[in-house]
C-alpha positions in Angstrom: 81.7 105.0 108.9 81.1 108.5 109.5 81.0 110.3 112.8 80.3 113.9 113.9 83.3 115.6 115.6 82.6 118.6 118.0 85.0 121.5 118.1 84.4 122.8 121.7 86.2 126.0 121.2 83.6 127.2 118.5 80.7 126.8 120.8 79.8 129.6 123.4 76.4 128.3 124.5 76.5 124.9 125.5 72.8 124.5 126.3 71.8 125.9 122.9 74.0 123.5 121.3 72.4 120.6 123.2 68.9 121.7 122.0 70.0 121.5 118.2 69.4 117.8 118.3 65.8 116.6 118.0 66.9 113.2 119.2 68.8 114.4 122.3 72.1 112.9 120.9 74.2 115.9 122.1 74.8 115.7 125.7 77.1 117.5 128.2 79.7 115.3 130.2 82.1 117.1 132.6 81.8 120.4 130.9 82.2 119.0 127.3 79.7 118.3 124.7 79.6 114.8 123.1 77.4 112.8 120.6 75.7 109.7 122.2 74.3 106.5 120.5 70.9 108.3 119.8 72.6 110.2 116.8 70.7 109.4 113.7 73.3 111.3 111.5 70.6 113.8 110.3 73.2 116.5 110.3 70.9 119.2 111.8 73.7 120.0 114.3 76.1 120.8 111.3 73.5 122.9 109.5 72.1 124.8 112.3 75.0 124.9 115.0 77.8 127.5 115.1 80.0 127.5 112.0 82.6 124.7 112.1 81.4 123.6 115.5 80.1 120.2 114.3 81.9 118.5 111.5 81.1 115.3 109.7 84.4 113.2 109.4 84.4 110.0 107.3 86.2 107.1 108.8 89.7 106.1 107.3 88.4 102.7 106.8 85.7 103.9 104.3 88.4 105.4 102.1 90.2 102.0 101.8 87.1 100.0 100.6 87.3 99.0 97.0 83.7 99.1 95.8 84.6 97.3 92.7 85.0 94.1 94.7 81.4 94.1 95.9 79.1 92.5 93.3 75.7 91.0 93.4 72.3 91.1 95.1 71.8 88.8 97.9 68.5 87.7 99.5 68.6 86.1 103.0 66.3 83.2 102.9 63.9 83.1 106.0 62.6 79.8 106.8 61.1 77.6 109.5 62.6 74.1 109.5 63.3 74.3 105.8 60.0 75.8 104.8 60.7 79.1 103.1 58.9 82.2 104.2 56.9 83.9 101.7 58.8 87.2 102.2 61.9 85.5 100.7 60.0 84.9 97.5 58.9 88.7 97.3 62.4 89.8 98.0 63.6 87.4 95.1 61.3 89.3 92.8 62.5 92.6 93.7 66.1 91.4 93.6 65.6 90.1 90.1 64.3 93.6 89.0 67.3 95.4 90.6 69.7 92.9 89.0 68.3 93.7 85.6 68.8 97.4 86.0 72.3 97.0 87.7 73.4 94.0 85.6 74.2 92.1 88.7 73.9 88.4 89.7 71.3 87.4 92.3 72.2 85.1 95.2 70.3 83.6 98.1 71.9 83.1 101.5 70.3 80.1 103.4 71.3 79.5 106.9 70.0 76.5 108.9 70.2 72.8 109.4 69.1 69.9 107.0 68.1 72.6 104.4 70.1 71.5 101.4 66.9 70.1 99.5 65.1 73.2 100.1 67.9 75.3 98.8 68.1 73.5 95.6 64.5 74.5 95.0 65.3 78.0 95.2 67.3 77.7 92.0 64.1 77.3 90.1 63.4 81.0 90.7 66.1 82.1 88.3 68.8 83.1 90.8 72.5 82.6 90.0 73.7 80.8 93.2 72.5 79.7 96.6 75.0 79.9 99.4 74.1 77.4 102.2 75.3 77.3 105.8 74.0 74.0 106.9 75.1 72.8 110.3 73.3 71.2 113.2 74.2 74.3 115.6 72.0 76.4 113.1 68.9 74.1 113.4 66.9 76.8 115.3 67.2 80.5 114.9 69.6 82.1 117.4 70.7 85.5 116.6 74.5 85.2 117.5 75.3 82.0 115.4 73.1 83.3 112.6 74.9 86.7 112.6 78.3 85.0 112.6 77.3 82.9 109.6 75.8 85.9 107.7 78.9 88.0 108.5 81.1 85.2 107.2 79.2 85.2 104.0 79.3 89.0 103.5 83.1 89.1 104.3 83.8 86.2 101.7 81.3 87.1 99.0 81.0 90.7 99.2 77.6 91.4 97.9 76.7 95.0 96.7 73.2 94.7 98.1 71.6 92.5 100.7 67.7 92.2 101.1 66.3 91.0 104.3 62.7 90.6 105.0 61.0 93.0 107.5 59.9 90.2 109.8 60.7 89.6 113.5 63.7 87.5 112.4 64.8 89.9 109.9 64.5 92.9 112.0 66.7 91.3 114.9 69.3 89.7 112.4 70.0 92.4 109.8 71.0 95.3 112.3 73.4 92.9 114.1 75.2 91.8 110.8 
């Protein structure tokens, strides 16, 4: 993950430097500038700020990731009591299009309770594999246990692309994962 580093010694006008950010992500704390959580990584501060004052620094963890290990396109299966949400089927169509272009397998991630039969039906849509996290504790959507199961899947399977519907559930789950 990248972050913006501020070289305080290269900034003469702190107030002008704070005004560089349209998201108010540059703030003054105890006489020093810092970047807060509002930063969108738009890099305007780097482009328009004093030369060398704002620098984008890549995390060392990013350098150690072997992208060759990450394969496949995964679609998160949204459902209610095993009834698959239509957005999942739309995403499967897009995943199939992407898979043809990138020569990647298509997977589904199905999290819930009592969902094994519904998971088997998904195979008729031409995907390569369905990964099922079926446990009584996952019967109703709760963001923490679903995030844990989703994260476990990503760590173990390492999909190159993950598609999640823009529904209420998807918008709460995807950012946490």
